[in-house]
N, C-alpha and C positions, 0 to 999 in steps of 0.2 A: 504494500500500500504506500509506503513512503516513497518508493521510486515513481509511482504514478503521480503522487502529489508534487514531487519535485519537477517532473516533466510538465505538469499542468501549470505550476508556478512559473517555470521558465517560459512556457508558451505565452502565458499572460503578460509577462514582462516584455517579451519580444513584440507582442501585439500592441501593448501600450506605447512602446518606443516607436513603433511603426506609425501608429495613429498620430502621435505628437509631431512626427516629422512631416506629416501632410497637412499641418495647420495652415490655412490660407492667410496671406498677409494683405491687409487693407491699407492703402495709402491715400491720403486726402491732400490734394493740392488746391489751394485757393489763389486765384489770380488777384492782383491788386485792383481795387475799385477806383475808378477815376471819377472825381466830382468836379464838375465845371463851375466856374465862378458865377455864371448866370443862375444856376440852381441855388448856390449859396446866397446870392443877393436876393433871390426870390423868397427864400426861407426867412431871411432877416426882415424883409419888408412885411411879410405876413405876421411874423412875431411882433414887430413894432406896431402894426395895425391892431393886433389883438391886445397889446399892452395899452395902447391909447384908448381903446374901447373900454378896457377894464378900469382905467383911471377915470374915465368919464362917468362910468356907472358907480364907482366908489371913490369919491374925491378925497376921503380921509384915510385912504389905504396907506399912504406914507406920511 
């Protein structure tokens, strides 16, 4: 019985090593995002407009 257990353990070890060698590798590459000045200016204008509207609605905010 011990010889069978030894062979079974050895087979399990070989199978585990074989399975771990086939582990897929996942690589993620993200390209840089370009933000144009026009978009940035548009966002600032919208935020400034929202801030002005907020100050008109709540004059005692600051």
